[in-house]
N, CA, C and O atoms as a GROMACS GRO file, in nm:
protein
  300
    1MET      N    1   0.758   1.427  -1.624
    1MET     CA    2   0.646   1.410  -1.582
    1MET      C    3   0.551   1.496  -1.500
    1MET      O    4   0.565   1.534  -1.383
    2THR      N    5   0.442   1.522  -1.595
    2THR     CA    6   0.298   1.678  -1.452
    2THR      C    7   0.245   1.611  -1.405
    2THR      O    8   0.245   1.488  -1.409
    3THR      N    9   0.179   1.699  -1.340
    3THR     CA   10   0.069   1.719  -1.228
    3THR      C   11   0.021   1.629  -1.301
    3THR      O   12   0.028   1.506  -1.293
    4ALA      N   13  -0.038   1.712  -1.388
    4ALA     CA   14  -0.161   1.635  -1.426
    4ALA      C   15  -0.132   1.499  -1.525
    4ALA      O   16  -0.229   1.429  -1.553
    5SER      N   17   0.013   1.461  -1.583
    5SER     CA   18   0.016   1.348  -1.643
    5SER      C   19   0.023   1.193  -1.516
    5SER      O   20  -0.017   1.079  -1.538
    6LEU      N   21   0.081   1.240  -1.405
    6LEU     CA   22   0.048   1.205  -1.312
    6LEU      C   23  -0.125   1.090  -1.215
    6LEU      O   24  -0.158   0.983  -1.163
    7GLU      N   25  -0.177   1.256  -1.264
    7GLU     CA   26  -0.337   1.211  -1.203
    7GLU      C   27  -0.397   1.191  -1.252
    7GLU      O   28  -0.506   1.160  -1.202
    8ALA      N   29  -0.375   1.191  -1.424
    8ALA     CA   30  -0.427   1.132  -1.536
    8ALA      C   31  -0.386   0.937  -1.477
    8ALA      O   32  -0.467   0.856  -1.432
    9LEU      N   33  -0.257   0.919  -1.496
    9LEU     CA   34  -0.202   0.758  -1.387
    9LEU      C   35  -0.255   0.713  -1.283
    9LEU      O   36  -0.275   0.592  -1.275
   10LEU      N   37  -0.291   0.800  -1.177
   10LEU     CA   38  -0.378   0.796  -1.066
   10LEU      C   39  -0.491   0.710  -1.083
   10LEU      O   40  -0.520   0.598  -1.040
   11ARG      N   41  -0.558   0.810  -1.172
   11ARG     CA   42  -0.685   0.699  -1.207
   11ARG      C   43  -0.698   0.680  -1.330
   11ARG      O   44  -0.784   0.723  -1.406
   12ASN      N   45  -0.585   0.594  -1.354
   12ASN     CA   46  -0.609   0.509  -1.465
   12ASN      C   47  -0.559   0.365  -1.372
   12ASN      O   48  -0.609   0.254  -1.389
   13ILE      N   49  -0.468   0.391  -1.291
   13ILE     CA   50  -0.421   0.243  -1.203
   13ILE      C   51  -0.589   0.196  -1.153
   13ILE      O   52  -0.667   0.111  -1.196
   14ILE      N   53  -0.599   0.308  -1.027
   14ILE     CA   54  -0.704   0.279  -0.926
   14ILE      C   55  -0.852   0.243  -1.080
   14ILE      O   56  -0.958   0.270  -1.024
   15LEU      N   57  -0.857   0.235  -1.108
   15LEU     CA   58  -0.950   0.187  -1.248
   15LEU      C   59  -0.979   0.087  -1.258
   15LEU      O   60  -1.064   0.017  -1.202
   16HIS      N   61  -0.839   0.055  -1.412
   16HIS     CA   62  -0.754  -0.096  -1.383
   16HIS      C   63  -0.781  -0.211  -1.265
   16HIS      O   64  -0.855  -0.309  -1.279
   17ARG      N   65  -0.700  -0.175  -1.141
   17ARG     CA   66  -0.677  -0.236  -1.053
   17ARG      C   67  -0.881  -0.276  -0.973
   17ARG      O   68  -0.928  -0.389  -0.987
   18GLN      N   69  -0.930  -0.209  -0.929
   18GLN     CA   70  -1.063  -0.177  -0.866
   18GLN      C   71  -0.998  -0.168  -0.799
   18GLN      O   72  -0.943  -0.276  -0.778
   19LEU      N   73  -0.948  -0.053  -0.712
   19LEU     CA   74  -0.890  -0.072  -0.615
   19LEU      C   75  -1.031   0.059  -0.500
   19LEU      O   76  -1.121   0.114  -0.564
   20PRO      N   77  -1.022   0.076  -0.387
   20PRO     CA   78  -1.114   0.170  -0.315
   20PRO      C   79  -1.070   0.302  -0.357
   20PRO      O   80  -1.159   0.383  -0.334
   21PHE      N   81  -1.029   0.322  -0.379
   21PHE     CA   82  -1.029   0.484  -0.371
   21PHE      C   83  -1.089   0.603  -0.471
   21PHE      O   84  -1.177   0.608  -0.557
   22THR      N   85  -1.008   0.682  -0.424
   22THR     CA   86  -1.130   0.858  -0.503
   22THR      C   87  -0.999   0.901  -0.511
   22THR      O   88  -0.941   0.887  -0.403
   23PHE      N   89  -0.886   0.980  -0.654
   23PHE     CA   90  -0.795   1.082  -0.604
   23PHE      C   91  -0.855   1.196  -0.570
   23PHE      O   92  -0.949   1.244  -0.633
   24HIS      N   93  -0.807   1.244  -0.476
   24HIS     CA   94  -0.801   1.432  -0.447
   24HIS      C   95  -0.728   1.470  -0.507
   24HIS      O   96  -0.744   1.530  -0.613
   25SER      N   97  -0.554   1.423  -0.416
   25SER     CA   98  -0.509   1.603  -0.516
   25SER      C   99  -0.339   1.495  -0.564
   25SER      O  100  -0.351   1.376  -0.594
   26VAL      N  101  -0.228   1.551  -0.561
   26VAL     CA  102  -0.078   1.526  -0.642
   26VAL      C  103   0.028   1.679  -0.621
   26VAL      O  104  -0.017   1.784  -0.666
   27SER      N  105   0.092   1.679  -0.588
   27SER     CA  106   0.223   1.786  -0.546
   27SER      C  107   0.302   1.748  -0.581
   27SER      O  108   0.312   1.628  -0.606
   28ALA      N  109   0.386   1.828  -0.596
   28ALA     CA  110   0.570   1.784  -0.713
   28ALA      C  111   0.658   1.865  -0.562
   28ALA      O  112   0.654   1.980  -0.517
   29ALA      N  113   0.734   1.740  -0.518
   29ALA     CA  114   0.783   1.757  -0.462
   29ALA      C  115   0.947   1.795  -0.498
   29ALA      O  116   0.938   1.829  -0.616
   30ALA      N  117   1.049   1.805  -0.472
   30ALA     CA  118   1.214   1.851  -0.503
   30ALA      C  119   1.223   1.690  -0.565
   30ALA      O  120   1.256   1.699  -0.683
   31ASN      N  121   1.207   1.564  -0.529
   31ASN     CA  122   1.290   1.427  -0.573
   31ASN      C  123   1.123   1.365  -0.596
   31ASN      O  124   1.096   1.298  -0.696
   32ALA      N  125   1.050   1.389  -0.522
   32ALA     CA  126   0.915   1.266  -0.558
   32ALA      C  127   0.764   1.316  -0.568
   32ALA      O  128   0.796   1.427  -0.609
   33TRP      N  129   0.640   1.322  -0.563
   33TRP     CA  130   0.548   1.294  -0.628
   33TRP      C  131   0.496   1.349  -0.464
   33TRP      O  132   0.602   1.350  -0.401
   34HIS      N  133   0.355   1.405  -0.347
   34HIS     CA  134   0.266   1.370  -0.330
   34HIS      C  135   0.162   1.325  -0.351
   34HIS      O  136   0.083   1.383  -0.425
   35ILE      N  137   0.130   1.192  -0.285
   35ILE     CA  138  -0.060   1.192  -0.319
   35ILE      C  139  -0.086   1.210  -0.215
   35ILE      O  140  -0.026   1.203  -0.107
   36VAL      N  141  -0.236   1.250  -0.264
   36VAL     CA  142  -0.365   1.204  -0.100
   36VAL      C  143  -0.488   1.133  -0.228
   36VAL      O  144  -0.518   1.150  -0.346
   37VAL      N  145  -0.516   1.072  -0.144
   37VAL     CA  146  -0.664   0.968  -0.152
   37VAL      C  147  -0.712   0.992  -0.096
   37VAL      O  148  -0.678   1.065  -0.003
   38TYR      N  149  -0.848   0.933  -0.121
   38TYR     CA  150  -0.981   0.884  -0.019
   38TYR      C  151  -0.987   0.746   0.007
   38TYR      O  152  -0.906   0.676  -0.053
   39ASP      N  153  -1.048   0.704   0.066
   39ASP     CA  154  -1.025   0.561   0.044
   39ASP      C  155  -1.182   0.538   0.089
   39ASP      O  156  -1.229   0.636   0.148
   40ALA      N  157  -1.275   0.422   0.071
   40ALA     CA  158  -1.430   0.377   0.115
   40ALA      C  159  -1.458   0.421   0.220
   40ALA      O  160  -1.578   0.403   0.243
   41ALA      N  161  -1.391   0.487   0.324
   41ALA     CA  162  -1.436   0.518   0.409
   41ALA      C  163  -1.431   0.682   0.442
   41ALA      O  164  -1.405   0.729   0.553
   42GLY      N  165  -1.462   0.758   0.322
   42GLY     CA  166  -1.463   0.851   0.333
   42GLY      C  167  -1.271   0.884   0.398
   42GLY      O  168  -1.250   0.981   0.325
   43ALA      N  169  -1.188   0.873   0.446
   43ALA     CA  170  -1.021   0.874   0.467
   43ALA      C  171  -0.910   0.874   0.405
   43ALA      O  172  -0.864   0.799   0.319
   44SER      N  173  -0.869   0.968   0.457
   44SER     CA  174  -0.711   1.054   0.350
   44SER      C  175  -0.648   0.926   0.363
   44SER      O  176  -0.682   0.846   0.450
   45VAL      N  177  -0.545   0.900   0.269
   45VAL     CA  178  -0.460   0.800   0.269
   45VAL      C  179  -0.344   0.894   0.154
   45VAL      O  180  -0.343   0.911   0.032
   46THR      N  181  -0.229   0.954   0.303
   46THR     CA  182  -0.053   1.009   0.190
   46THR      C  183  -0.032   0.940   0.093
   46THR      O  184  -0.106   0.843   0.096
   47LEU      N  185   0.022   0.941   0.023
   47LEU     CA  186   0.123   0.827  -0.085
   47LEU      C  187   0.244   0.934  -0.076
   47LEU      O  188   0.233   1.055  -0.099
   48THR      N  189   0.356   0.868  -0.040
   48THR     CA  190   0.458   0.931  -0.124
   48THR      C  191   0.520   0.896  -0.237
   48THR      O  192   0.556   0.830  -0.140
   49VAL      N  193   0.578   0.866  -0.355
   49VAL     CA  194   0.652   0.873  -0.454
   49VAL      C  195   0.805   0.924  -0.488
   49VAL      O  196   0.815   1.040  -0.526
   50PRO      N  197   0.916   0.850  -0.478
   50PRO     CA  198   0.989   0.866  -0.558
   50PRO      C  199   0.939   0.953  -0.730
   50PRO      O  200   0.846   0.902  -0.793
   51ALA      N  201   1.012   1.087  -0.790
   51ALA     CA  202   1.042   1.056  -0.832
   51ALA      C  203   1.101   0.998  -0.938
   51ALA      O  204   1.195   0.948  -0.876
   52GLY      N  205   1.120   0.963  -1.062
   52GLY     CA  206   1.150   0.908  -1.213
   52GLY      C  207   1.121   0.844  -1.273
   52GLY      O  208   1.002   0.871  -1.253
   53ARG      N  209   1.115   0.736  -1.373
   53ARG     CA  210   1.101   0.732  -1.512
   53ARG      C  211   0.893   0.693  -1.438
   53ARG      O  212   0.841   0.677  -1.327
   54PRO      N  213   0.844   0.695  -1.595
   54PRO     CA  214   0.653   0.710  -1.555
   54PRO      C  215   0.647   0.497  -1.470
   54PRO      O  216   0.601   0.457  -1.363
   55LEU      N  217   0.713   0.424  -1.582
   55LEU     CA  218   0.744   0.276  -1.508
   55LEU      C  219   0.684   0.287  -1.351
   55LEU      O  220   0.577   0.259  -1.296
   56ASP      N  221   0.868   0.365  -1.294
   56ASP     CA  222   0.884   0.320  -1.180
   56ASP      C  223   0.826   0.401  -1.081
   56ASP      O  224   0.852   0.378  -0.963
   57ILE      N  225   0.727   0.522  -1.122
   57ILE     CA  226   0.666   0.608  -1.013
   57ILE      C  227   0.477   0.528  -1.043
   57ILE      O  228   0.389   0.539  -0.958
   58ARG      N  229   0.456   0.451  -1.183
   58ARG     CA  230   0.342   0.379  -1.155
   58ARG      C  231   0.296   0.267  -1.089
   58ARG      O  232   0.185   0.228  -1.052
   59ASN      N  233   0.512   0.184  -1.077
   59ASN     CA  234   0.443   0.045  -0.949
   59ASN      C  235   0.490   0.111  -0.839
   59ASN      O  236   0.475   0.040  -0.739
   60ALA      N  237   0.531   0.194  -0.821
   60ALA     CA  238   0.573   0.273  -0.674
   60ALA      C  239   0.348   0.282  -0.656
   60ALA      O  240   0.278   0.210  -0.584
   61ILE      N  241   0.334   0.317  -0.685
   61ILE     CA  242   0.184   0.445  -0.674
   61ILE      C  243   0.116   0.216  -0.645
   61ILE      O  244   0.072   0.168  -0.540
   62GLN      N  245   0.135   0.149  -0.768
   62GLN     CA  246   0.032   0.080  -0.717
   62GLN      C  247   0.141   0.014  -0.618
   62GLN      O  248   0.244   0.081  -0.633
   63GLU      N  249   0.156  -0.051  -0.557
   63GLU     CA  250   0.225  -0.071  -0.496
   63GLU      C  251   0.119  -0.039  -0.276
   63GLU      O  252   0.056  -0.092  -0.185
   64ARG      N  253   0.183   0.088  -0.331
   64ARG     CA  254   0.142   0.121  -0.224
   64ARG      C  255   0.002   0.157  -0.171
   64ARG      O  256  -0.040   0.206  -0.067
   65LEU      N  257  -0.064   0.104  -0.310
   65LEU     CA  258  -0.201   0.141  -0.287
   65LEU      C  259  -0.276   0.029  -0.282
   65LEU      O  260  -0.395   0.050  -0.260
   66GLU      N  261  -0.240  -0.093  -0.297
   66GLU     CA  262  -0.233  -0.213  -0.293
   66GLU      C  263  -0.211  -0.300  -0.126
   66GLU      O  264  -0.256  -0.400  -0.070
   67THR      N  265  -0.084  -0.153  -0.084
   67THR     CA  266  -0.061  -0.233   0.038
   67THR      C  267  -0.166  -0.141   0.122
   67THR      O  268  -0.220  -0.186   0.222
   68ALA      N  269  -0.193  -0.003   0.073
   68ALA     CA  270  -0.292   0.050   0.176
   68ALA      C  271  -0.423  -0.068   0.178
   68ALA      O  272  -0.455  -0.113   0.288
   69VAL      N  273  -0.478  -0.103   0.086
   69VAL     CA  274  -0.599  -0.173   0.124
   69VAL      C  275  -0.588  -0.330   0.168
   69VAL      O  276  -0.698  -0.380   0.189
   70GLU      N  277  -0.448  -0.439   0.193
   70GLU     CA  278  -0.381  -0.516   0.282
   70GLU      C  279  -0.432  -0.441   0.354
   70GLU      O  280  -0.554  -0.445   0.347
   71ASP      N  281  -0.387  -0.364   0.430
   71ASP     CA  282  -0.354  -0.348   0.573
   71ASP      C  283  -0.539  -0.219   0.613
   71ASP      O  284  -0.569  -0.165   0.720
   72ALA      N  285  -0.591  -0.216   0.522
   72ALA     CA  286  -0.716  -0.156   0.598
   72ALA      C  287  -0.846  -0.234   0.561
   72ALA      O  288  -0.966  -0.212   0.546
   73ALA      N  289  -0.730  -0.372   0.552
   73ALA     CA  290  -0.840  -0.488   0.541
   73ALA      C  291  -0.758  -0.599   0.691
   73ALA      O  292  -0.770  -0.718   0.723
   74PHE      N  293  -0.724  -0.551   0.715
   74PHE     CA  294  -0.583  -0.635   0.884
   74PHE      C  295  -0.700  -0.551   1.008
   74PHE      O  296  -0.719  -0.605   1.117
   75ARG      N  297  -0.769  -0.421   0.972
   75ARG     CA  298  -0.831  -0.320   1.101
   75ARG      C  299  -0.869  -0.373   1.125
   75ARG      O  300  -0.940  -0.358   1.224
   0.00000   0.00000   0.00000
């Protein structure tokens, strides 16, 4: 998976799930992806997901973004 394809995947998840995030950046590490998005208030949210099959990456991103939404609801 390339950074461009991961960015497209991330944007698709945000759009499809109607999550309150805006894409900022994605970078590759040895065995993971580092992702930065902004929440509705403009605060940055950093995610690290393990590299692997596209479906596994998609599930990990979606899970972490939905968890961030839930955590924000309890603040």
